[in-house]
Every structure is written in C-alpha cells, then in structure tokens.
N, C-alpha and C positions, 0 to 999 in steps of 0.2 A: 313808620314803616322800616323794617329791617331787611337789608339786602344781604343775601348770602350767596357766596360764590362756591361753586364746586369745581375742583380741578381733578383731572384724571391723569394718572401716570402709570408707567410700567416699571417694575423693579424686579431685580433678581433676588431680593432679600427674602428670607424665610418669613412667613406671616407672623411668627412670634417675635422676630427681630425688627419688624416694620411698624414700630409704634408711631402714632401720629406726630409726636415730638421729633423723632428721628427723621421721618419723611419730610417734615417741614424744614429741618436743618439742612438736609441734603438738597432740597428744592432751592433754598436760599443760597447755598454754596454754588449750585449750578448757575444760578442767575448772576452771582457775583463774578464768576469766571466769564460768563457770556457778556456782561456789561463791561468788564475791564478790558477784555481782548477785542471782541467784535465791534463794540461801540467805537473804540479808538480807531480801529481800521476803517470802519464805515464813515464816521463823521470827521475825525481829525485828518485822516489820510485820504479821504474821498474815494474809498474803494468801490462803493456802489456806483459812483459816477464815472468810473474808469471805462474807457471805450476799448480797452484791450480785450479782445474776445477770441483771438485765434492762436493756434499752436500752444506752446508752453508759456507764452508771455504772461497770461493771467496768473499762473502759478508762481512764476519767477517774481512778479511784482508783489504778490501776496507774501512771499517769503521775505523779500526785502523790507516790506512794511513791518512785518513781525520782528525782523532782526533790528530795525531801527528802534522800534518801540521797546524791545528788550534791552538794547544798549542804553537807551535813556534811563530805564528803570535801574539797570545795574550801576549806573553812574549816580544814582540817588535822585534822579529827576522824575518823580512820580506824576507830576502834572504834565502830561505829554503835550498838551496844547501849548503850554508856556515853554517847555523845552524845545519844541519845534520852532517856535517863534524866535527864541534866543539863538538857536543854531542857524536859522535863516539870516538873522541880523549880524551875527559874528562868525565868520568862517573858522576862527580859531577854536570855537566850541565844537564844531563839526569835525575838525581835524583831530582834536583831543579824543573825541568819542571813538574814532577809528584807530587810535594809537599813534598818531603823528604828533611829535612834540612841538 
C-alpha cells in the first residue's frame, strides 16, 4: 500500500515560476527556519511553558531568548542546548558573550 500526502499552500509566485521542485525547496527552507528558531525557543528556552502572559513581558522575554540564541550562534556555538549548558556552568562564558572580558 502506498500512502500519499497532499499539502496545500498559498504562494505569490506566478504559476509558471511555481514548479513542483521550486515549491518543495521553498517549503523545506521555511521549515528549516521554523525548526531552527522556534524549536530552540520552545524546547531549549521553554517559551511555551512560560507563565508570562500580561503586558509587554511576553514580548520582552521572547526578544531576550532570540537575542541569546543569536549571540550563541554569532560566537560559533550552533548547538544551543550545549551552549546554554556551558554558559550556565561557567559564568565566564556568559560574560564573554555579552562583551565583558
């Protein structure tokens, strides 16, 4: 038995420019971004479990999580889970990441 999946999407591409190969590549690029950013914020930083729900606090915390994740990546620490553990274990790493010698 062969299982086939059908996915629907909306695009602003001209029908002649929207080949199946291009649409598949765009779809994969989208999910790469989704997985790289949102998964880290949700799982590594526990954003979904956050109880901050009022005022501007949720947005501020989301901005801080994104900034920390970006700072790790700029420092060449692509494994955010490992980088976070290392920074938690050694305050000198955290200080270095914010520019304190």
